[in-house]
C-alpha positions as CSV (number, residue, x, y, z in Angstrom):
1,X,0.0,0.0,-0.1
2,X,1.4,3.2,-1.0
3,X,1.8,6.4,1.4
4,X,-1.1,8.2,-0.6
5,X,-3.3,5.3,-0.4
6,X,-2.6,4.9,3.6
7,X,-3.3,8.5,3.9
8,X,-6.4,8.5,2.1
9,X,-7.7,5.5,4.0
10,X,-6.7,7.1,7.5
11,X,-8.6,10.2,6.3
12,X,-11.8,8.4,5.2
13,X,-11.5,6.3,8.6
14,X,-11.3,9.7,10.7
15,X,-14.2,11.3,8.6
16,X,-16.3,8.3,9.0
17,X,-15.7,8.0,12.9
18,X,-16.3,11.7,13.3
19,X,-19.4,11.8,11.5
20,X,-20.7,8.7,13.1
21,X,-19.6,9.5,16.7
22,X,-19.9,13.2,17.1
23,X,-22.0,14.9,14.1
24,X,-24.8,12.5,13.9
25,X,-25.7,12.3,17.6
26,X,-25.5,16.1,17.8
27,X,-27.9,16.5,15.0
28,X,-30.1,13.9,16.1
29,X,-30.1,15.6,19.7
30,X,-30.8,19.1,18.1
31,X,-33.6,17.7,16.1
32,X,-35.1,16.0,19.4
33,X,-34.9,19.4,21.2
34,X,-36.4,21.3,18.4
35,X,-33.3,23.3,17.7
36,X,-33.0,22.7,14.2
37,X,-34.9,21.1,11.3
38,X,-35.1,17.4,10.1
39,X,-33.1,18.5,7.1
40,X,-29.6,18.7,9.0
41,X,-29.9,15.2,10.5
42,X,-30.7,13.9,7.1
43,X,-27.7,15.5,5.6
44,X,-25.5,14.3,8.6
45,X,-26.8,10.7,8.1
46,X,-25.9,10.9,4.5
47,X,-22.4,12.3,5.4
48,X,-21.8,9.2,7.7
49,X,-23.1,6.9,4.9
50,X,-20.9,8.4,2.4
51,X,-17.7,8.4,4.7
52,X,-18.4,4.7,5.9
53,X,-18.8,3.8,2.1
54,X,-15.4,5.4,1.2
55,X,-13.7,3.8,4.3
56,X,-15.1,0.5,3.5
57,X,-14.2,0.6,-0.1
58,X,-10.6,1.6,0.8
59,X,-10.3,-1.1,3.1
60,X,-11.5,-3.7,0.6
61,X,-9.2,-2.6,-2.1
62,X,-6.4,-2.6,0.2
63,X,-7.3,-6.2,1.0
64,X,-7.7,-7.3,-2.7
65,X,-4.2,-6.0,-3.4
66,X,-2.6,-8.3,-0.8
67,X,-0.5,-11.4,-1.9
68,X,-2.1,-13.4,0.8
69,X,-5.7,-12.7,-0.3
70,X,-4.8,-13.6,-3.8
71,X,-3.2,-16.8,-2.7
72,X,-6.4,-17.8,-0.7
73,X,-8.8,-17.1,-3.5
74,X,-6.5,-19.0,-6.0
75,X,-6.3,-22.1,-3.7
76,X,-10.2,-21.8,-2.9
77,X,-10.9,-21.9,-6.7
78,X,-8.7,-24.6,-7.2
79,X,-10.0,-26.7,-4.6
80,X,-13.6,-26.0,-5.7
81,X,-13.0,-27.1,-9.1
82,X,-11.4,-30.3,-7.9
83,X,-14.3,-31.0,-5.8
84,X,-16.6,-30.3,-8.9
85,X,-14.6,-32.9,-10.9
86,X,-14.9,-35.3,-8.4
87,X,-18.5,-34.8,-7.8
88,X,-19.0,-35.0,-11.6
89,X,-17.2,-38.4,-11.7
90,X,-19.1,-40.1,-8.9
91,X,-22.4,-38.9,-10.1
92,X,-21.9,-40.1,-13.4
93,X,-20.9,-43.3,-12.3
94,X,-23.8,-43.7,-9.9
95,X,-26.4,-42.6,-12.5
96,X,-25.0,-45.0,-15.3
97,X,-25.5,-48.0,-12.6
98,X,-28.8,-47.0,-11.5
99,X,-29.8,-46.5,-15.4
100,X,-28.4,-50.0,-16.2
101,X,-30.1,-51.6,-13.0
102,X,-33.4,-50.0,-13.6
103,X,-33.2,-51.4,-17.3
104,X,-33.9,-47.8,-18.8
105,X,-33.0,-46.9,-22.3
106,X,-30.2,-44.7,-23.0
107,X,-30.6,-41.4,-25.1
108,X,-29.1,-43.2,-28.1
109,X,-31.5,-45.9,-27.8
110,X,-34.4,-43.7,-27.8
111,X,-33.1,-41.6,-30.8
112,X,-32.8,-45.0,-32.7
113,X,-36.2,-46.0,-31.8
114,X,-37.7,-42.8,-32.9
115,X,-35.6,-43.1,-36.3
116,X,-37.1,-46.5,-36.5
117,X,-40.6,-45.2,-36.3
118,X,-40.3,-42.6,-38.6
119,X,-38.9,-45.1,-41.2
120,X,-41.9,-47.2,-40.7
121,X,-44.3,-44.3,-40.9
122,X,-42.7,-43.6,-44.3
123,X,-43.2,-47.0,-45.4
124,X,-46.7,-46.7,-44.7
125,X,-49.0,-46.1,-47.7
126,X,-50.7,-42.5,-47.7
127,X,-54.2,-44.0,-47.6
128,X,-53.4,-45.7,-44.0
129,X,-51.6,-42.6,-42.9
130,X,-54.6,-40.4,-43.8
131,X,-57.4,-43.0,-42.2
132,X,-58.8,-42.3,-39.0
133,X,-57.5,-44.6,-35.9
134,X,-59.9,-47.3,-35.1
135,X,-59.2,-46.8,-31.3
136,X,-59.6,-43.4,-29.6
137,X,-56.8,-41.8,-27.6
138,X,-58.7,-42.3,-24.2
139,X,-59.2,-46.0,-25.0
140,X,-55.4,-46.3,-25.6
141,X,-54.5,-44.4,-22.3
142,X,-56.6,-46.6,-20.4
143,X,-55.6,-49.9,-22.0
144,X,-53.4,-52.2,-19.9
145,X,-50.3,-53.8,-21.8
146,X,-48.4,-56.6,-20.5
147,X,-44.6,-56.4,-20.7
148,X,-44.8,-59.1,-23.5
149,X,-47.3,-57.4,-25.9
150,X,-50.8,-56.7,-26.0
151,X,-51.6,-59.1,-28.4
152,X,-50.9,-62.1,-25.9
153,X,-52.9,-60.3,-23.2
154,X,-55.6,-59.9,-25.6
155,X,-55.6,-63.7,-26.7
156,X,-55.7,-64.7,-22.9
157,X,-58.7,-62.4,-22.3
158,X,-60.3,-63.8,-25.4
159,X,-59.9,-67.3,-24.2
160,X,-61.3,-66.5,-20.8
161,X,-64.3,-64.8,-22.5
162,X,-64.9,-68.1,-24.5
163,X,-64.5,-70.4,-21.5
164,X,-67.2,-67.9,-19.6
165,X,-69.7,-68.1,-22.6
166,X,-69.5,-71.9,-23.0
167,X,-70.1,-72.2,-19.3
């Protein structure tokens, strides 16, 4: 810190303490006794504010220019980046294992399925694509499909109906 910066910081600190410890209490007391108007107290309050902001700014500037502070910030950032790398690695390993355990498809598999469906749709004749669907959307949403396909489930239901009808 240079001599001029030290002198300026000292002056800012003296000004802030003088305004805070002498001027503000006197202005408030004068206003309470009715010796002056609220304007003087307000001006004194703003002077205290300005002086304290200048002193705080000078102190923070002096702190930022110290080598210890820059070393501390540098090491903190390095540690945070290492922590982030480790966290990312652990999270990816856990998600991959969870994803595989649950048997969920990967993004590439879902994309390949979408491509396959678009290719199948392109193969359909235009007349089939334009025809209305036989089943409404609410019926599709309420339908219960087994893991082995809906056709097998329908065959089982149809066989059970035939047995009931015969009985």
